[in-house]
One Martini backbone bead per residue (centre of mass of N, CA, C, O) as a GRO file, in nm:
protein
   87
    1UNK     BB    1  -4.036  -5.127   5.384
    2UNK     BB    2  -3.846  -5.230   5.629
    3UNK     BB    3  -3.796  -5.356   5.897
    4UNK     BB    4  -3.642  -5.450   6.139
    5UNK     BB    5  -3.402  -5.637   6.190
    6UNK     BB    6  -3.341  -5.961   6.218
    7UNK     BB    7  -3.319  -6.203   6.482
    8UNK     BB    8  -3.258  -6.509   6.577
    9UNK     BB    9  -3.443  -6.473   6.837
   10UNK     BB   10  -3.709  -6.398   6.642
   11UNK     BB   11  -3.734  -6.664   6.528
   12UNK     BB   12  -3.899  -6.907   6.411
   13UNK     BB   13  -3.973  -7.167   6.297
   14UNK     BB   14  -3.909  -7.303   6.009
   15UNK     BB   15  -4.069  -7.268   5.734
   16UNK     BB   16  -4.138  -7.375   5.422
   17UNK     BB   17  -4.204  -7.070   5.358
   18UNK     BB   18  -4.013  -6.771   5.268
   19UNK     BB   19  -3.946  -6.474   5.323
   20UNK     BB   20  -3.701  -6.267   5.244
   21UNK     BB   21  -3.606  -6.207   5.537
   22UNK     BB   22  -3.595  -6.506   5.626
   23UNK     BB   23  -3.429  -6.621   5.398
   24UNK     BB   24  -3.181  -6.442   5.459
   25UNK     BB   25  -3.142  -6.555   5.759
   26UNK     BB   26  -3.110  -6.853   5.677
   27UNK     BB   27  -2.837  -6.773   5.496
   28UNK     BB   28  -2.682  -6.519   5.640
   29UNK     BB   29  -2.807  -6.266   5.516
   30UNK     BB   30  -2.874  -5.980   5.395
   31UNK     BB   31  -3.132  -5.838   5.231
   32UNK     BB   32  -2.981  -5.702   4.999
   33UNK     BB   33  -2.829  -5.954   4.905
   34UNK     BB   34  -3.069  -6.132   4.862
   35UNK     BB   35  -3.203  -5.952   4.645
   36UNK     BB   36  -2.966  -5.955   4.438
   37UNK     BB   37  -2.970  -6.265   4.394
   38UNK     BB   38  -3.259  -6.280   4.296
   39UNK     BB   39  -3.236  -6.084   4.053
   40UNK     BB   40  -2.984  -6.285   3.936
   41UNK     BB   41  -3.073  -6.580   3.967
   42UNK     BB   42  -2.908  -6.742   4.211
   43UNK     BB   43  -3.168  -6.846   4.308
   44UNK     BB   44  -3.422  -6.985   4.384
   45UNK     BB   45  -3.741  -6.980   4.298
   46UNK     BB   46  -4.021  -6.838   4.376
   47UNK     BB   47  -4.327  -6.841   4.525
   48UNK     BB   48  -4.673  -6.760   4.485
   49UNK     BB   49  -4.843  -6.616   4.791
   50UNK     BB   50  -5.073  -6.394   4.809
   51UNK     BB   51  -4.866  -6.200   4.635
   52UNK     BB   52  -4.604  -6.346   4.745
   53UNK     BB   53  -4.286  -6.411   4.802
   54UNK     BB   54  -4.162  -6.756   4.830
   55UNK     BB   55  -3.918  -6.962   4.975
   56UNK     BB   56  -3.817  -7.277   4.965
   57UNK     BB   57  -3.639  -7.433   5.193
   58UNK     BB   58  -3.564  -7.685   5.027
   59UNK     BB   59  -3.439  -7.516   4.796
   60UNK     BB   60  -3.220  -7.380   4.965
   61UNK     BB   61  -3.087  -7.640   5.058
   62UNK     BB   62  -3.015  -7.741   4.777
   63UNK     BB   63  -2.835  -7.488   4.702
   64UNK     BB   64  -2.631  -7.527   4.929
   65UNK     BB   65  -2.554  -7.840   4.865
   66UNK     BB   66  -2.584  -7.878   4.524
   67UNK     BB   67  -2.830  -8.049   4.416
   68UNK     BB   68  -2.912  -7.848   4.164
   69UNK     BB   69  -2.587  -7.817   4.119
   70UNK     BB   70  -2.284  -7.813   4.022
   71UNK     BB   71  -2.040  -7.743   4.264
   72UNK     BB   72  -2.044  -7.540   4.508
   73UNK     BB   73  -2.096  -7.527   4.853
   74UNK     BB   74  -2.242  -7.350   5.087
   75UNK     BB   75  -2.048  -7.093   5.172
   76UNK     BB   76  -1.914  -7.089   4.885
   77UNK     BB   77  -2.174  -7.035   4.726
   78UNK     BB   78  -2.240  -6.772   4.863
   79UNK     BB   79  -1.973  -6.626   4.812
   80UNK     BB   80  -1.977  -6.646   4.496
   81UNK     BB   81  -2.238  -6.497   4.451
   82UNK     BB   82  -2.144  -6.231   4.584
   83UNK     BB   83  -1.892  -6.183   4.389
   84UNK     BB   84  -2.057  -6.150   4.127
   85UNK     BB   85  -2.194  -5.882   4.203
   86UNK     BB   86  -1.922  -5.701   4.164
   87UNK     BB   87  -1.912  -5.744   3.835
   0.00000   0.00000   0.00000
């Protein structure tokens, strides 16, 4: 079960590895959409650290910018990934 939703003012400086809630906030997504994208393998794969999934911030940055694959970047990439969830 998740704690109360994170607010931007609650966030620390962005660590190199982000848990699901922080990674969702980093991308501007709600945690449920982030979880769906992760399950559909739309996002970069997480690393396992002490039994917890953590997403490398650098990999998320590369995903947003499109450095990891050709195609849309930034908010277009996020919007396209969310739109595919509805299919």
